[in-house]
C-alpha positions in Angstrom: 119.9 95.2 119.0 120.1 96.0 115.2 122.6 94.5 113.0 125.3 96.9 111.6 125.1 97.5 107.6 128.3 96.0 107.0 127.4 92.7 108.6 124.5 92.3 106.1 124.7 90.3 103.1 125.7 91.8 100.0 126.8 95.1 101.8 130.4 96.0 103.0 132.4 98.7 104.4 132.1 101.0 101.3 128.5 100.8 101.2 128.0 101.2 104.9 130.0 104.5 105.1 127.8 105.9 102.4 124.6 104.9 104.1 125.9 106.2 107.4 126.3 109.6 105.8 122.5 109.7 104.5 121.6 108.3 108.1 121.1 104.8 107.3 123.2 103.2 110.2 121.6 99.8 110.9 119.7 96.8 109.5 116.4 98.2 111.3 117.1 101.8 109.6 117.5 100.1 106.2 114.4 98.1 106.8 112.5 101.1 107.7 113.5 103.2 104.8 113.5 100.6 102.3 116.0 100.1 99.5 114.4 102.3 97.1 114.7 105.4 99.4 118.0 104.4 100.3 119.0 104.2 96.9 117.5 107.6 96.2 119.3 109.2 99.1 122.3 107.6 97.7 121.9 108.9 94.4 121.2 112.6 95.7 124.5 112.4 97.8 127.0 110.7 95.7 125.5 110.9 91.8 127.1 108.5 89.4 129.2 106.8 92.1 126.1 104.9 93.1 124.9 102.4 90.5 122.1 100.2 90.2 123.6 97.2 91.8 123.5 99.2 95.1 119.6 99.3 94.8 119.7 95.5 94.3 122.1 94.6 97.0 120.0 96.7 99.4 116.7 95.0 98.6 118.7 91.5 98.5 120.1 92.5 102.0 116.6 93.0 103.4 115.4 89.8 101.7 118.6 88.0 103.0 119.8 86.7 99.8 122.3 87.2 97.2 121.6 90.2 94.9 122.4 88.4 91.8 119.5 85.9 92.7 116.5 88.7 92.6 114.2 87.9 90.0 114.4 90.1 86.7 110.6 91.1 87.5 111.9 92.2 91.0 114.7 94.1 89.6 112.6 95.8 86.9 110.1 96.8 89.6 112.8 98.2 91.9 114.4 100.3 89.1 110.8 101.8 88.3 110.0 102.7 91.7 113.7 104.2 92.3 113.6 106.3 88.8 110.0 107.6 89.5 109.9 111.6 90.4 113.8 111.5 90.2 113.8 113.4 86.9 
């Protein structure tokens, strides 16, 4: 059985509610979709209420680390992927 989103590191009830609205309900769902696609869905649905920190938090949750510990190269790569084709 997959872990609930709000039980994952870096992600709490508010993020879990937003992810639920874009059909990401569990750790397995987030791993399958990936942080970049999940971020794109959140940006589409919630607009400016979703910051880049959400992208980093979801990636770090998948990796099992604190989002502030993500290497700057990883953060840059994630942001480039997330913004590609969004404009």
